Each structure stands twice: as C-alpha cells, then as structure tokens.
PyMOL Python script that loads the backbone (N, CA, C, O; Angstrom):
from pymol import cmd

cmd.read_pdbstr("""\
ATOM      1  N   MET A   1     -40.792  -3.625  13.289  1.00  0.00           N
ATOM      2  CA  MET A   1     -39.768  -2.750  12.775  1.00  0.00           C
ATOM      3  C   MET A   1     -38.406  -3.391  13.051  1.00  0.00           C
ATOM      4  O   MET A   1     -38.129  -3.822  14.170  1.00  0.00           O
ATOM      5  N   ALA A   2     -37.580  -3.446  12.040  1.00  0.00           N
ATOM      6  CA  ALA A   2     -36.261  -4.080  12.172  1.00  0.00           C
ATOM      7  C   ALA A   2     -35.264  -3.115  12.797  1.00  0.00           C
ATOM      8  O   ALA A   2     -35.240  -1.924  12.485  1.00  0.00           O
ATOM      9  N   ASP A   3     -34.454  -3.656  13.677  1.00  0.00           N
ATOM     10  CA  ASP A   3     -33.397  -2.838  14.277  1.00  0.00           C
ATOM     11  C   ASP A   3     -32.271  -2.650  13.270  1.00  0.00           C
ATOM     12  O   ASP A   3     -31.861  -3.585  12.582  1.00  0.00           O
ATOM     13  N   GLU A   4     -31.792  -1.438  13.203  1.00  0.00           N
ATOM     14  CA  GLU A   4     -30.667  -1.167  12.310  1.00  0.00           C
ATOM     15  C   GLU A   4     -29.374  -1.491  13.032  1.00  0.00           C
ATOM     16  O   GLU A   4     -29.134  -1.026  14.147  1.00  0.00           O
ATOM     17  N   VAL A   5     -28.550  -2.287  12.389  1.00  0.00           N
ATOM     18  CA  VAL A   5     -27.262  -2.660  12.965  1.00  0.00           C
ATOM     19  C   VAL A   5     -26.195  -1.865  12.236  1.00  0.00           C
ATOM     20  O   VAL A   5     -26.090  -1.912  11.011  1.00  0.00           O
ATOM     21  N   GLU A   6     -25.411  -1.140  13.006  1.00  0.00           N
ATOM     22  CA  GLU A   6     -24.356  -0.338  12.386  1.00  0.00           C
ATOM     23  C   GLU A   6     -23.188  -1.226  12.006  1.00  0.00           C
ATOM     24  O   GLU A   6     -22.678  -1.987  12.828  1.00  0.00           O
ATOM     25  N   GLN A   7     -22.775  -1.125  10.768  1.00  0.00           N
ATOM     26  CA  GLN A   7     -21.608  -1.847  10.286  1.00  0.00           C
ATOM     27  C   GLN A   7     -20.373  -1.018  10.592  1.00  0.00           C
ATOM     28  O   GLN A   7     -20.364   0.189  10.348  1.00  0.00           O
ATOM     29  N   PRO A   8     -19.328  -1.647  11.124  1.00  0.00           N
ATOM     30  CA  PRO A   8     -18.104  -0.869  11.353  1.00  0.00           C
ATOM     31  C   PRO A   8     -17.511  -0.431  10.020  1.00  0.00           C
ATOM     32  O   PRO A   8     -17.353  -1.237   9.102  1.00  0.00           O
ATOM     33  N   GLN A   9     -17.191   0.836   9.928  1.00  0.00           N
ATOM     34  CA  GLN A   9     -16.621   1.350   8.693  1.00  0.00           C
ATOM     35  C   GLN A   9     -15.134   1.043   8.663  1.00  0.00           C
ATOM     36  O   GLN A   9     -14.412   1.293   9.629  1.00  0.00           O
ATOM     37  N   THR A  10     -14.692   0.500   7.547  1.00  0.00           N
ATOM     38  CA  THR A  10     -13.271   0.220   7.393  1.00  0.00           C
ATOM     39  C   THR A  10     -12.669   1.338   6.567  1.00  0.00           C
ATOM     40  O   THR A  10     -12.901   1.432   5.362  1.00  0.00           O
ATOM     41  N   THR A  11     -11.909   2.165   7.213  1.00  0.00           N
ATOM     42  CA  THR A  11     -11.234   3.246   6.512  1.00  0.00           C
ATOM     43  C   THR A  11      -9.747   2.980   6.565  1.00  0.00           C
ATOM     44  O   THR A  11      -9.203   2.610   7.606  1.00  0.00           O
ATOM     45  N   ASN A  12      -9.110   3.170   5.456  1.00  0.00           N
ATOM     46  CA  ASN A  12      -7.670   2.982   5.371  1.00  0.00           C
ATOM     47  C   ASN A  12      -7.013   4.338   5.515  1.00  0.00           C
ATOM     48  O   ASN A  12      -6.851   5.065   4.535  1.00  0.00           O
ATOM     49  N   THR A  13      -6.636   4.677   6.734  1.00  0.00           N
ATOM     50  CA  THR A  13      -6.012   5.970   6.963  1.00  0.00           C
ATOM     51  C   THR A  13      -4.511   5.844   6.782  1.00  0.00           C
ATOM     52  O   THR A  13      -3.902   4.844   7.163  1.00  0.00           O
ATOM     53  N   VAL A  14      -3.940   6.859   6.202  1.00  0.00           N
ATOM     54  CA  VAL A  14      -2.503   6.899   5.967  1.00  0.00           C
ATOM     55  C   VAL A  14      -1.913   7.911   6.923  1.00  0.00           C
ATOM     56  O   VAL A  14      -2.118   9.116   6.780  1.00  0.00           O
ATOM     57  N   GLU A  15      -1.179   7.408   7.902  1.00  0.00           N
ATOM     58  CA  GLU A  15      -0.548   8.290   8.871  1.00  0.00           C
ATOM     59  C   GLU A  15       0.953   8.406   8.638  1.00  0.00           C
ATOM     60  O   GLU A  15       1.569   9.401   9.020  1.00  0.00           O
ATOM     61  N   GLU A  16       1.538   7.396   8.015  1.00  0.00           N
ATOM     62  CA  GLU A  16       2.972   7.385   7.736  1.00  0.00           C
ATOM     63  C   GLU A  16       3.178   6.922   6.299  1.00  0.00           C
ATOM     64  O   GLU A  16       2.307   6.257   5.739  1.00  0.00           O
ATOM     65  N   PRO A  17       4.311   7.259   5.694  1.00  0.00           N
ATOM     66  CA  PRO A  17       4.567   6.807   4.319  1.00  0.00           C
ATOM     67  C   PRO A  17       4.517   5.289   4.167  1.00  0.00           C
ATOM     68  O   PRO A  17       4.096   4.785   3.126  1.00  0.00           O
ATOM     69  N   LEU A  18       4.938   4.565   5.185  1.00  0.00           N
ATOM     70  CA  LEU A  18       4.907   3.105   5.117  1.00  0.00           C
ATOM     71  C   LEU A  18       3.477   2.577   5.023  1.00  0.00           C
ATOM     72  O   LEU A  18       3.247   1.526   4.426  1.00  0.00           O
ATOM     73  N   ASP A  19       2.513   3.293   5.605  1.00  0.00           N
ATOM     74  CA  ASP A  19       1.109   2.895   5.510  1.00  0.00           C
ATOM     75  C   ASP A  19       0.633   2.928   4.063  1.00  0.00           C
ATOM     76  O   ASP A  19      -0.120   2.053   3.633  1.00  0.00           O
ATOM     77  N   LEU A  20       1.061   3.914   3.327  1.00  0.00           N
ATOM     78  CA  LEU A  20       0.675   4.028   1.919  1.00  0.00           C
ATOM     79  C   LEU A  20       1.246   2.869   1.110  1.00  0.00           C
ATOM     80  O   LEU A  20       0.580   2.333   0.223  1.00  0.00           O
ATOM     81  N   ILE A  21       2.469   2.491   1.417  1.00  0.00           N
ATOM     82  CA  ILE A  21       3.083   1.365   0.709  1.00  0.00           C
ATOM     83  C   ILE A  21       2.364   0.067   1.060  1.00  0.00           C
ATOM     84  O   ILE A  21       2.160  -0.777   0.188  1.00  0.00           O
ATOM     85  N   LYS A  22       1.980  -0.105   2.313  1.00  0.00           N
ATOM     86  CA  LYS A  22       1.270  -1.321   2.722  1.00  0.00           C
ATOM     87  C   LYS A  22      -0.081  -1.433   2.033  1.00  0.00           C
ATOM     88  O   LYS A  22      -0.552  -2.541   1.778  1.00  0.00           O
ATOM     89  N   LEU A  23      -0.705  -0.314   1.732  1.00  0.00           N
ATOM     90  CA  LEU A  23      -1.974  -0.344   1.003  1.00  0.00           C
ATOM     91  C   LEU A  23      -1.780  -0.787  -0.441  1.00  0.00           C
ATOM     92  O   LEU A  23      -2.735  -1.202  -1.097  1.00  0.00           O
ATOM     93  N   SER A  24      -0.541  -0.700  -0.944  1.00  0.00           N
ATOM     94  CA  SER A  24      -0.250  -1.055  -2.327  1.00  0.00           C
ATOM     95  C   SER A  24       0.209  -2.498  -2.487  1.00  0.00           C
ATOM     96  O   SER A  24       0.618  -2.885  -3.582  1.00  0.00           O
ATOM     97  N   LEU A  25       0.155  -3.304  -1.432  1.00  0.00           N
ATOM     98  CA  LEU A  25       0.567  -4.704  -1.542  1.00  0.00           C
ATOM     99  C   LEU A  25      -0.289  -5.425  -2.568  1.00  0.00           C
ATOM    100  O   LEU A  25      -1.498  -5.204  -2.651  1.00  0.00           O
ATOM    101  N   ASP A  26       0.348  -6.292  -3.353  1.00  0.00           N
ATOM    102  CA  ASP A  26      -0.284  -7.058  -4.428  1.00  0.00           C
ATOM    103  C   ASP A  26      -0.819  -6.171  -5.545  1.00  0.00           C
ATOM    104  O   ASP A  26      -1.713  -6.583  -6.284  1.00  0.00           O
ATOM    105  N   GLU A  27      -0.290  -4.973  -5.678  1.00  0.00           N
ATOM    106  CA  GLU A  27      -0.656  -4.060  -6.765  1.00  0.00           C
ATOM    107  C   GLU A  27       0.572  -3.832  -7.640  1.00  0.00           C
ATOM    108  O   GLU A  27       1.706  -4.010  -7.197  1.00  0.00           O
ATOM    109  N   ARG A  28       0.331  -3.439  -8.886  1.00  0.00           N
ATOM    110  CA  ARG A  28       1.445  -3.078  -9.768  1.00  0.00           C
ATOM    111  C   ARG A  28       1.927  -1.689  -9.388  1.00  0.00           C
ATOM    112  O   ARG A  28       1.126  -0.771  -9.212  1.00  0.00           O
ATOM    113  N   ILE A  29       3.250  -1.536  -9.262  1.00  0.00           N
ATOM    114  CA  ILE A  29       3.819  -0.240  -8.912  1.00  0.00           C
ATOM    115  C   ILE A  29       4.931   0.105  -9.890  1.00  0.00           C
ATOM    116  O   ILE A  29       5.525  -0.777 -10.510  1.00  0.00           O
ATOM    117  N   ASP A  30       5.202   1.391 -10.019  1.00  0.00           N
ATOM    118  CA  ASP A  30       6.317   1.909 -10.802  1.00  0.00           C
ATOM    119  C   ASP A  30       7.274   2.587  -9.839  1.00  0.00           C
ATOM    120  O   ASP A  30       6.866   3.421  -9.030  1.00  0.00           O
ATOM    121  N   GLU A  31       8.552   2.227  -9.927  1.00  0.00           N
ATOM    122  CA  GLU A  31       9.587   2.823  -9.078  1.00  0.00           C
ATOM    123  C   GLU A  31      10.498   3.668  -9.954  1.00  0.00           C
ATOM    124  O   GLU A  31      10.961   3.206 -10.996  1.00  0.00           O
ATOM    125  N   LYS A  32      10.754   4.879  -9.547  1.00  0.00           N
ATOM    126  CA  LYS A  32      11.700   5.725 -10.259  1.00  0.00           C
ATOM    127  C   LYS A  32      13.015   5.690  -9.491  1.00  0.00           C
ATOM    128  O   LYS A  32      13.071   6.051  -8.316  1.00  0.00           O
ATOM    129  N   MET A  33      14.072   5.252 -10.171  1.00  0.00           N
ATOM    130  CA  MET A  33      15.378   5.081  -9.544  1.00  0.00           C
ATOM    131  C   MET A  33      16.312   6.211  -9.980  1.00  0.00           C
ATOM    132  O   MET A  33      15.921   7.116 -10.716  1.00  0.00           O
ATOM    133  N   ARG A  34      17.539   6.134  -9.511  1.00  0.00           N
ATOM    134  CA  ARG A  34      18.548   7.100  -9.947  1.00  0.00           C
ATOM    135  C   ARG A  34      18.854   6.934 -11.431  1.00  0.00           C
ATOM    136  O   ARG A  34      18.549   5.901 -12.027  1.00  0.00           O
ATOM    137  N   ASN A  35      19.452   7.948 -12.012  1.00  0.00           N
ATOM    138  CA  ASN A  35      19.894   7.935 -13.413  1.00  0.00           C
ATOM    139  C   ASN A  35      18.750   7.615 -14.375  1.00  0.00           C
ATOM    140  O   ASN A  35      18.951   6.916 -15.368  1.00  0.00           O
ATOM    141  N   ASP A  36      17.559   8.122 -14.084  1.00  0.00           N
ATOM    142  CA  ASP A  36      16.372   7.942 -14.939  1.00  0.00           C
ATOM    143  C   ASP A  36      16.034   6.478 -15.205  1.00  0.00           C
ATOM    144  O   ASP A  36      15.491   6.147 -16.259  1.00  0.00           O
ATOM    145  N   ARG A  37      16.348   5.617 -14.274  1.00  0.00           N
ATOM    146  CA  ARG A  37      16.018   4.206 -14.392  1.00  0.00           C
ATOM    147  C   ARG A  37      14.644   3.975 -13.770  1.00  0.00           C
ATOM    148  O   ARG A  37      14.323   4.559 -12.735  1.00  0.00           O
ATOM    149  N   LYS A  38      13.840   3.134 -14.392  1.00  0.00           N
ATOM    150  CA  LYS A  38      12.495   2.860 -13.892  1.00  0.00           C
ATOM    151  C   LYS A  38      12.308   1.354 -13.741  1.00  0.00           C
ATOM    152  O   LYS A  38      12.760   0.569 -14.575  1.00  0.00           O
ATOM    153  N   LEU A  39      11.634   0.971 -12.666  1.00  0.00           N
ATOM    154  CA  LEU A  39      11.283  -0.426 -12.429  1.00  0.00           C
ATOM    155  C   LEU A  39       9.775  -0.529 -12.319  1.00  0.00           C
ATOM    156  O   LEU A  39       9.119   0.357 -11.772  1.00  0.00           O
ATOM    157  N   ARG A  40       9.234  -1.607 -12.839  1.00  0.00           N
ATOM    158  CA  ARG A  40       7.799  -1.851 -12.753  1.00  0.00           C
ATOM    159  C   ARG A  40       7.612  -3.292 -12.297  1.00  0.00           C
ATOM    160  O   ARG A  40       8.278  -4.203 -12.789  1.00  0.00           O
ATOM    161  N   GLY A  41       6.710  -3.483 -11.366  1.00  0.00           N
ATOM    162  CA  GLY A  41       6.448  -4.835 -10.889  1.00  0.00           C
ATOM    163  C   GLY A  41       5.292  -4.865  -9.915  1.00  0.00           C
ATOM    164  O   GLY A  41       4.669  -3.843  -9.626  1.00  0.00           O
ATOM    165  N   ARG A  42       5.019  -6.051  -9.418  1.00  0.00           N
ATOM    166  CA  ARG A  42       3.962  -6.242  -8.425  1.00  0.00           C
ATOM    167  C   ARG A  42       4.618  -6.257  -7.056  1.00  0.00           C
ATOM    168  O   ARG A  42       5.597  -6.971  -6.836  1.00  0.00           O
ATOM    169  N   LEU A  43       4.081  -5.474  -6.144  1.00  0.00           N
ATOM    170  CA  LEU A  43       4.650  -5.350  -4.808  1.00  0.00           C
ATOM    171  C   LEU A  43       4.193  -6.520  -3.944  1.00  0.00           C
ATOM    172  O   LEU A  43       3.006  -6.669  -3.654  1.00  0.00           O
ATOM    173  N   PHE A  44       5.165  -7.353  -3.533  1.00  0.00           N
ATOM    174  CA  PHE A  44       4.855  -8.511  -2.693  1.00  0.00           C
ATOM    175  C   PHE A  44       5.103  -8.237  -1.221  1.00  0.00           C
ATOM    176  O   PHE A  44       4.494  -8.877  -0.364  1.00  0.00           O
ATOM    177  N   GLY A  45       5.985  -7.297  -0.914  1.00  0.00           N
ATOM    178  CA  GLY A  45       6.241  -7.014   0.488  1.00  0.00           C
ATOM    179  C   GLY A  45       7.246  -5.897   0.658  1.00  0.00           C
ATOM    180  O   GLY A  45       7.943  -5.519  -0.283  1.00  0.00           O
ATOM    181  N   CYS A  46       7.309  -5.378   1.861  1.00  0.00           N
ATOM    182  CA  CYS A  46       8.281  -4.349   2.207  1.00  0.00           C
ATOM    183  C   CYS A  46       8.377  -4.303   3.719  1.00  0.00           C
ATOM    184  O   CYS A  46       7.551  -4.889   4.419  1.00  0.00           O
ATOM    185  N   TYR A  47       9.379  -3.612   4.219  1.00  0.00           N
ATOM    186  CA  TYR A  47       9.498  -3.469   5.660  1.00  0.00           C
ATOM    187  C   TYR A  47       9.996  -2.083   6.001  1.00  0.00           C
ATOM    188  O   TYR A  47      10.115  -1.228   5.123  1.00  0.00           O
ATOM    189  N   GLN A  48      10.283  -1.858   7.254  1.00  0.00           N
ATOM    190  CA  GLN A  48      10.508  -0.524   7.799  1.00  0.00           C
ATOM    191  C   GLN A  48      11.583   0.270   7.062  1.00  0.00           C
ATOM    192  O   GLN A  48      11.487   1.495   6.981  1.00  0.00           O
ATOM    193  N   HIS A  49      12.593  -0.390   6.528  1.00  0.00           N
ATOM    194  CA  HIS A  49      13.672   0.324   5.844  1.00  0.00           C
ATOM    195  C   HIS A  49      13.337   0.606   4.379  1.00  0.00           C
ATOM    196  O   HIS A  49      14.190   1.054   3.613  1.00  0.00           O
ATOM    197  N   LEU A  50      12.094   0.341   4.003  1.00  0.00           N
ATOM    198  CA  LEU A  50      11.554   0.605   2.664  1.00  0.00           C
ATOM    199  C   LEU A  50      12.218  -0.212   1.568  1.00  0.00           C
ATOM    200  O   LEU A  50      12.141   0.159   0.397  1.00  0.00           O
ATOM    201  N   ASN A  51      12.873  -1.323   1.922  1.00  0.00           N
ATOM    202  CA  ASN A  51      13.299  -2.275   0.901  1.00  0.00           C
ATOM    203  C   ASN A  51      12.047  -2.988   0.423  1.00  0.00           C
ATOM    204  O   ASN A  51      11.198  -3.373   1.227  1.00  0.00           O
ATOM    205  N   LYS A  52      11.934  -3.162  -0.881  1.00  0.00           N
ATOM    206  CA  LYS A  52      10.714  -3.725  -1.448  1.00  0.00           C
ATOM    207  C   LYS A  52      11.019  -5.009  -2.195  1.00  0.00           C
ATOM    208  O   LYS A  52      12.100  -5.163  -2.764  1.00  0.00           O
ATOM    209  N   ILE A  53      10.069  -5.928  -2.192  1.00  0.00           N
ATOM    210  CA  ILE A  53      10.168  -7.165  -2.951  1.00  0.00           C
ATOM    211  C   ILE A  53       9.158  -7.063  -4.079  1.00  0.00           C
ATOM    212  O   ILE A  53       7.951  -7.030  -3.843  1.00  0.00           O
ATOM    213  N   LEU A  54       9.661  -7.015  -5.312  1.00  0.00           N
ATOM    214  CA  LEU A  54       8.793  -6.907  -6.488  1.00  0.00           C
ATOM    215  C   LEU A  54       8.686  -8.265  -7.154  1.00  0.00           C
ATOM    216  O   LEU A  54       8.001  -8.403  -8.167  1.00  0.00           O
TER     217      LEU A  54
END
""", "prot")
cmd.dss("prot")
cmd.show_as("cartoon", "prot")
cmd.util.cbc("prot")
cmd.orient("prot")
C-alpha cells in the first residue's frame, strides 16, 4: 500500500489591497482615472504607495 503524501496547498489569500494588486502582476489591467480617463496595460510592478508600472 502506497503512503499518501500531502501536497502543501498554495492559496493566495488577500489580506490587504496591495496583495490583490500583487496577484495581478503580468496581467492586463484597466485603470479608471479622474475625468473619465481610462488606462489599459500590463502590470509590471507596483509598490506600497500604489504607483504602478504599466
């Protein structure tokens, strides 16, 4: 009988808004700006002050 080996489950929990943004790295995102301006691009990075590199 083979022993069952438990695989560690990888769950992406979101505890802070920055965690949600980090999960979106290398994904296409839409940004809604002031004055009904919209930006669309691929998210390459961001940091604590929520400045983003598209």
